[in-house]
C-alpha positions as CSV (number, residue, x, y, z in Angstrom):
1,M,-36.3,11.8,10.6
2,N,-40.1,12.8,10.2
3,D,-41.5,16.1,11.4
4,Q,-43.2,15.5,14.8
5,N,-45.7,18.1,14.1
6,Q,-46.8,16.0,11.3
7,A,-50.6,13.6,12.2
8,F,-49.9,10.4,11.0
9,S,-52.6,8.0,9.9
10,I,-52.6,4.1,11.5
11,L,-55.6,2.5,10.0
12,I,-55.8,-0.8,12.8
13,A,-57.2,-4.0,10.8
14,E,-59.1,-5.9,13.9
15,D,-62.5,-7.6,14.0
16,D,-62.9,-7.8,18.4
17,S,-64.2,-5.0,19.4
18,D,-62.4,-5.1,23.1
19,N,-58.8,-5.0,21.3
20,C,-59.7,-2.3,19.0
21,V,-60.8,-0.1,21.5
22,L,-57.7,-1.3,23.5
23,V,-55.4,0.1,21.1
24,Q,-57.5,2.9,20.5
25,T,-57.2,3.8,23.8
26,A,-53.3,3.4,24.4
27,F,-52.8,5.8,21.5
28,R,-54.8,8.3,23.1
29,Q,-52.4,7.9,26.1
30,V,-49.2,8.7,24.0
31,D,-48.6,11.9,23.1
32,M,-48.0,11.9,19.1
33,P,-50.2,13.5,16.4
34,Y,-52.3,11.2,14.3
35,N,-55.5,10.3,12.8
36,L,-56.7,6.6,14.1
37,Y,-59.0,4.4,11.5
38,S,-60.3,1.3,12.1
39,V,-61.8,-1.8,9.9
40,S,-62.9,-4.8,11.2
41,D,-62.0,-7.6,8.4
42,G,-59.6,-7.8,5.7
43,H,-62.3,-7.4,3.3
44,E,-63.1,-3.8,4.8
45,L,-59.5,-3.2,4.7
46,L,-59.2,-3.3,0.9
47,N,-61.8,-1.6,0.4
48,F,-60.6,1.3,2.5
49,L,-57.1,1.4,1.2
50,R,-58.3,1.2,-2.3
51,N,-61.5,3.5,-1.5
52,Q,-64.0,1.4,-2.5
53,G,-67.6,0.6,-1.5
54,R,-68.1,2.7,1.6
55,Y,-64.6,4.3,1.5
56,L,-65.2,6.3,-1.4
57,D,-64.1,9.6,0.0
58,S,-60.1,9.8,0.3
59,D,-61.1,12.4,3.1
60,A,-62.9,9.9,5.2
61,A,-60.1,7.2,4.0
62,P,-57.0,8.1,3.1
63,R,-53.8,6.5,2.4
64,P,-52.3,5.0,5.9
65,D,-48.9,5.6,7.1
66,L,-48.9,2.5,9.1
67,V,-52.0,-0.8,9.0
68,L,-51.4,-2.5,11.8
69,L,-53.2,-6.2,11.1
70,D,-54.7,-8.8,13.1
71,L,-54.0,-12.3,11.5
72,N,-57.3,-14.0,12.6
73,M,-60.6,-12.2,11.1
74,P,-63.6,-12.8,9.1
75,R,-64.7,-12.5,5.5
76,K,-60.9,-12.3,4.7
77,D,-58.3,-12.8,7.2
78,G,-54.9,-11.0,8.0
79,R,-52.9,-13.1,5.9
80,Q,-55.3,-13.1,2.6
81,A,-55.6,-9.3,2.9
82,L,-51.6,-8.6,4.0
83,A,-51.0,-10.8,0.1
84,E,-53.5,-8.6,-1.4
85,M,-51.9,-5.6,-0.5
86,K,-48.1,-6.7,-1.1
87,A,-49.3,-7.9,-4.6
88,D,-50.5,-4.7,-5.4
89,P,-48.0,-1.7,-6.5
90,N,-50.3,1.2,-5.7
91,L,-50.4,-0.9,-1.7
92,R,-47.5,-2.6,-1.3
93,G,-44.9,0.3,-0.2
94,I,-47.5,0.7,3.1
95,P,-46.0,-0.7,5.9
96,V,-47.8,-3.7,7.9
97,V,-47.8,-4.9,11.5
98,V,-49.0,-7.7,12.2
99,L,-50.8,-7.1,15.9
100,S,-51.8,-10.6,16.7
101,N,-52.5,-12.9,19.8
102,S,-50.9,-15.9,17.8
103,G,-47.2,-16.4,19.1
104,L,-46.8,-19.3,16.8
105,Q,-43.5,-19.5,14.7
106,E,-45.5,-20.7,11.6
107,D,-47.7,-17.1,11.5
108,I,-44.3,-15.3,12.5
109,L,-42.4,-16.6,9.1
110,H,-45.5,-16.3,7.0
111,T,-46.1,-12.7,7.7
112,Y,-42.4,-11.9,7.0
113,D,-42.7,-14.0,3.8
114,L,-45.5,-12.2,2.6
115,G,-43.9,-8.8,3.2
116,G,-45.4,-8.2,6.7
117,A,-42.7,-5.0,8.4
118,G,-43.1,-6.5,12.0
119,Y,-45.0,-9.1,14.1
120,I,-45.9,-7.8,17.7
121,I,-48.1,-10.1,20.2
122,K,-50.8,-8.3,21.3
123,P,-49.8,-7.5,25.2
124,P,-53.0,-8.6,27.1
125,T,-53.1,-5.3,29.6
126,L,-53.7,-1.5,28.8
127,E,-50.1,-0.8,30.0
128,G,-48.7,-3.3,28.2
129,M,-50.4,-2.4,24.9
130,V,-49.0,1.5,25.5
131,E,-45.6,0.5,25.4
132,V,-46.0,-1.3,22.4
133,V,-47.7,1.9,20.7
134,K,-45.0,3.9,22.6
135,V,-42.4,1.6,20.3
136,L,-44.3,2.0,17.2
137,N,-44.4,5.6,17.8
138,Q,-40.5,5.7,18.4
139,Y,-39.4,3.2,15.6
140,W,-42.4,4.3,12.7
141,F,-42.9,8.1,13.3
142,E,-39.1,9.3,14.7
143,V,-36.6,6.8,13.3
144,V,-38.2,5.0,10.2
145,E,-38.2,7.7,6.9
146,L,-42.2,7.2,5.4
147,T,-43.2,8.3,2.3
148,E,-45.7,10.9,2.2
149,S,-49.3,10.2,2.8
150,D,-52.0,12.5,1.1
151,H,-53.0,13.7,4.7
152,V,-49.1,15.0,5.1
153,K,-49.5,16.6,1.7
154,N,-52.6,18.3,1.7
155,G,-51.4,19.4,5.4
156,R,-54.6,18.2,7.6
157,E,-54.3,18.5,11.4
158,A,-54.5,15.7,13.5
159,R,-57.7,14.9,15.4
160,S,-58.7,11.9,17.7
161,V,-60.8,9.0,17.8
Protein backbone atom coordinates (compact mmCIF):
# COMPACT_ATOMS: atom_id res chain seq x y z
CA MET A 1 0.00 0.00 0.00
CA ASN A 2 1.03 3.57 -0.55
CA ASP A 3 2.28 5.89 2.16
CA GLN A 4 -0.70 8.01 3.26
CA ASN A 5 1.51 11.08 3.73
CA GLN A 6 2.35 11.28 0.03
CA ALA A 7 0.72 13.95 -2.08
CA PHE A 8 -0.83 12.36 -5.15
CA SER A 9 -1.33 14.22 -8.42
CA ILE A 10 -4.73 13.93 -10.07
CA LEU A 11 -5.45 15.40 -13.48
CA ILE A 12 -9.07 16.12 -14.43
CA ALA A 13 -9.85 16.38 -18.14
CA GLU A 14 -13.29 18.02 -18.22
CA ASP A 15 -14.71 20.70 -20.52
CA ASP A 16 -17.77 21.54 -18.40
CA SER A 17 -16.70 24.08 -15.76
CA ASP A 18 -19.62 23.16 -13.46
CA ASN A 19 -18.62 19.49 -13.49
CA CYS A 20 -14.99 20.45 -12.90
CA VAL A 21 -15.95 22.57 -9.88
CA LEU A 22 -18.11 19.71 -8.57
CA VAL A 23 -15.16 17.28 -8.72
CA GLN A 24 -12.74 19.81 -7.20
CA THR A 25 -15.17 20.58 -4.37
CA ALA A 26 -15.62 16.88 -3.67
CA PHE A 27 -11.84 16.41 -3.45
CA ARG A 28 -11.60 19.29 -0.98
CA GLN A 29 -14.14 17.54 1.25
CA VAL A 30 -12.17 14.28 1.37
CA ASP A 31 -9.21 14.04 3.73
CA MET A 32 -6.35 13.11 1.42
CA PRO A 33 -3.13 14.80 0.36
CA TYR A 34 -3.29 15.65 -3.33
CA ASN A 35 -2.34 18.05 -6.06
CA LEU A 36 -5.28 18.59 -8.36
CA TYR A 37 -4.86 19.86 -11.93
CA SER A 38 -7.41 20.34 -14.69
CA VAL A 39 -7.51 20.65 -18.46
CA SER A 40 -10.51 21.31 -20.69
CA ASP A 41 -10.04 18.95 -23.65
CA GLY A 42 -8.07 15.98 -24.94
CA HIS A 43 -5.59 18.13 -26.85
CA GLU A 44 -4.73 20.06 -23.68
CA LEU A 45 -4.57 16.77 -21.74
CA LEU A 46 -1.91 15.36 -24.05
CA ASN A 47 0.06 18.63 -23.97
CA PHE A 48 -0.02 18.52 -20.14
CA LEU A 49 1.14 14.89 -20.07
CA ARG A 50 3.90 15.49 -22.61
CA ASN A 51 4.96 18.86 -21.14
CA GLN A 52 4.27 20.62 -24.43
CA GLY A 53 2.79 24.00 -25.32
CA ARG A 54 1.92 25.99 -22.21
CA TYR A 55 2.87 23.00 -20.02
CA LEU A 56 6.61 23.05 -20.62
CA ASP A 57 7.31 23.48 -16.90
CA SER A 58 7.18 19.98 -15.41
CA ASP A 59 6.68 21.48 -11.93
CA ALA A 60 3.45 23.13 -13.12
CA ALA A 61 2.44 20.00 -15.06
CA PRO A 62 3.83 16.94 -13.27
CA ARG A 63 3.10 13.39 -14.32
CA PRO A 64 -0.23 12.54 -12.66
CA ASP A 65 -0.85 9.43 -10.58
CA LEU A 66 -4.39 9.27 -11.96
CA VAL A 67 -6.33 10.89 -14.81
CA LEU A 68 -10.08 11.45 -14.52
CA LEU A 69 -11.29 11.73 -18.10
CA ASP A 70 -14.54 13.01 -19.55
CA LEU A 71 -15.47 11.41 -22.88
CA ASN A 72 -17.25 14.26 -24.63
CA MET A 73 -14.89 17.20 -24.99
CA PRO A 74 -14.09 19.61 -27.85
CA ARG A 75 -11.06 19.49 -30.15
CA LYS A 76 -10.03 15.98 -29.09
CA ASP A 77 -12.54 13.91 -27.17
CA GLY A 78 -11.75 11.56 -24.31
CA ARG A 79 -11.82 8.45 -26.51
CA GLN A 80 -9.20 9.89 -28.87
CA ALA A 81 -7.05 11.13 -25.97
CA LEU A 82 -7.24 7.76 -24.18
CA ALA A 83 -6.27 5.93 -27.37
CA GLU A 84 -3.25 8.24 -27.82
CA MET A 85 -2.21 7.86 -24.19
CA LYS A 86 -2.31 4.07 -24.33
CA ALA A 87 -0.40 4.03 -27.64
CA ASP A 88 2.40 6.17 -26.15
CA PRO A 89 4.98 4.11 -24.21
CA ASN A 90 5.70 7.11 -21.97
CA LEU A 91 2.03 7.59 -21.01
CA ARG A 92 0.40 4.15 -21.14
CA GLY A 93 1.26 3.40 -17.51
CA ILE A 94 -0.85 6.28 -16.17
CA PRO A 95 -4.19 4.93 -14.95
CA VAL A 96 -7.19 6.59 -16.56
CA VAL A 97 -10.66 6.46 -15.05
CA VAL A 98 -13.44 7.76 -17.26
CA LEU A 99 -15.87 10.01 -15.42
CA SER A 100 -18.76 10.52 -17.82
CA ASN A 101 -22.45 11.33 -17.99
CA SER A 102 -22.87 8.52 -20.51
CA GLY A 103 -24.14 5.15 -19.35
CA LEU A 104 -24.10 3.70 -22.86
CA GLN A 105 -22.68 0.18 -22.97
CA GLU A 106 -20.74 1.02 -26.14
CA ASP A 107 -18.94 3.87 -24.31
CA ILE A 108 -18.14 1.61 -21.35
CA LEU A 109 -16.89 -1.26 -23.54
CA HIS A 110 -14.88 1.10 -25.77
CA THR A 111 -13.21 2.65 -22.70
CA TYR A 112 -12.02 -0.74 -21.49
CA ASP A 113 -11.02 -1.79 -25.03
CA LEU A 114 -8.82 1.33 -25.21
CA GLY A 115 -7.12 0.49 -21.90
CA GLY A 116 -9.13 2.57 -19.46
CA ALA A 117 -8.74 1.46 -15.84
CA GLY A 118 -12.32 2.23 -14.85
CA TYR A 119 -15.60 3.82 -15.84
CA ILE A 120 -17.77 5.88 -13.50
CA ILE A 121 -21.04 7.56 -14.38
CA LYS A 122 -20.94 11.07 -12.92
CA PRO A 123 -23.24 11.49 -9.97
CA PRO A 124 -25.47 14.58 -10.26
CA THR A 125 -24.99 15.81 -6.69
CA LEU A 126 -22.06 16.96 -4.58
CA GLU A 127 -22.86 14.25 -2.01
CA GLY A 128 -22.70 11.60 -4.73
CA MET A 129 -19.42 12.99 -6.07
CA VAL A 130 -17.92 13.02 -2.56
CA GLU A 131 -18.77 9.31 -2.28
CA VAL A 132 -17.12 8.65 -5.66
CA VAL A 133 -14.01 10.56 -4.57
CA LYS A 134 -13.84 8.58 -1.31
CA VAL A 135 -13.97 5.31 -3.26
CA LEU A 136 -11.37 6.57 -5.76
CA ASN A 137 -9.14 7.63 -2.88
CA GLN A 138 -9.45 4.31 -1.11
CA TYR A 139 -8.92 2.19 -4.20
CA TRP A 140 -6.26 4.15 -6.10
CA PHE A 141 -4.30 5.61 -3.20
CA GLU A 142 -4.70 3.08 -0.38
CA VAL A 143 -5.11 -0.32 -2.05
CA VAL A 144 -3.48 -0.20 -5.50
CA GLU A 145 0.27 0.18 -5.90
CA LEU A 146 1.09 3.02 -8.27
CA THR A 147 4.42 3.74 -9.89
CA GLU A 148 6.41 6.58 -8.35
CA SER A 149 5.53 9.88 -9.96
CA ASP A 150 7.83 12.87 -10.20
CA HIS A 151 6.30 14.73 -7.25
CA VAL A 152 6.69 11.73 -4.96
CA LYS A 153 10.33 11.29 -6.01
CA ASN A 154 10.97 14.96 -5.34
CA GLY A 155 9.08 14.92 -2.04
CA ARG A 156 6.82 17.88 -2.81
CA GLU A 157 4.07 18.71 -0.36
CA ALA A 158 0.35 18.64 -1.06
CA ARG A 159 -1.50 21.78 -2.02
CA SER A 160 -5.15 22.29 -2.57
CA VAL A 161 -6.84 23.83 -5.56
